[in-house]
C-alpha angles and dihedrals in degrees: 000000000000117000092246093051091046091053090050090051092053090049090052092048135254091269085078092056110091091214091062102040096088095043090049092052091049091046091052090057090051093049092054098038114109114254098013109160125216089242090061092052091046092050091050092055093045096048111020103051123090109288126245097032123135120262093254089070087075090064092045090049092052090048091053090048091051091048091051090048090055091048091052090053092049088048091051093239090124133021135237093267091053091051092046093051092042093050091049090052092051091048090053089048092052091050091049093053091043091056089055096043106039120102115257117276111267097029116127110221130162141240097057126192125197112211123196147146132215114274109274095027110142099182103082104140094100092048091056090042090056087050090056091049091053089050091056091047093055097253125137114232145159136200109225130191107224094205121133092260090060099051093121093049091046091052093048092047095049091047090056098039125110090190136004122219120196124193112206119177106146111077090200089068095066090119093050090047093052090047090053092051090050090051092051093049092048091050093047096045112151097034135063104242111189114239115206118188133190140161139093095289092047092054090052093048104051094133091053091048092050090050093055092045104251108175099218141005116202133191099202140029090245093056090046093052091044094053091044089056089049091052091048094047090049091053091049090054090045092054092048090052093052118096116243110284094016116118117234114273092232138278109252107358094155099116089230137105121229118219107202120195140138089282092059137258124323120190115214126192122218 
C-alpha cells in the first residue's frame, strides 16, 4: 500500500482495514465479557494483531475499539454500564502500555507535547490515548490538569511545550475551554505555540474554534499526532532558516485553522 493510502487508512480508523476487522470483533467481546482482566486485553493486543507492525498500531487499535464501543452504545447493542466498564478497562490498558513505553523520568527529549482538557471534562480516554501514541512515536509528553491548584505545573508545562493538545468533549464546558485557551496564550506570550484540539464538542464547534484562532481541529489521535509532527518539523526548519541571534518568526502564524480528517486538510479563515 502506498504511503499516502496508508495514512488515509489510519485517519479513517483500523476498523476499515480488513486485517483488523476480525481482531477488533474479538476484542470487543473481551471488553464486554464479565470479569475480563487488563492482562487478558494486553496479551490479546501483543499476540493477536497482525505481526510486524510498529508499536503505534497498538494505540490506533485501542482507538478503533473505543470508537466501536461508542457506536454499539448509540446502536443500543450495549448499555451504559457496559460502556462505562469497557471504557474503564481501555483506560487501564492505555496506562499499562504507557508505563512500558514512556521514556524514563528525567530524560530530556524533544519534541514535547502538553496534553490537557478543560476543567470539569470527564471524557479523558482519548487524551491519554494520544499520550500513548506520542510515547510510541518517541515524543516526550505529559497530561496536565489545568485546575487552580496546578497553576505552577501548567505554567512550567506550557513553557516547555512544542505543541499543546486539548481534548474537549462536553459542549457545556465551552467557557472552561475558552478560559484554558486564554491561560495557555498568556503563559506562552512572545511565541506562537500551536494549539491542536479534538473531541466531540470540538468537532461540533468548528466555527467557534476558528473564531478564537485555534490552529488545528482533528477527528482522530492519528491525525492529531500527524499534524503535531508537521508543526514541529516546520518550527525546526524555521529555526534553521533564522540568522544567528534572530528569534524564530513563529510556528503557524497563518491566521487560519486547519481541519484535519480522513479527507485531508481544510484551511478555514476566521
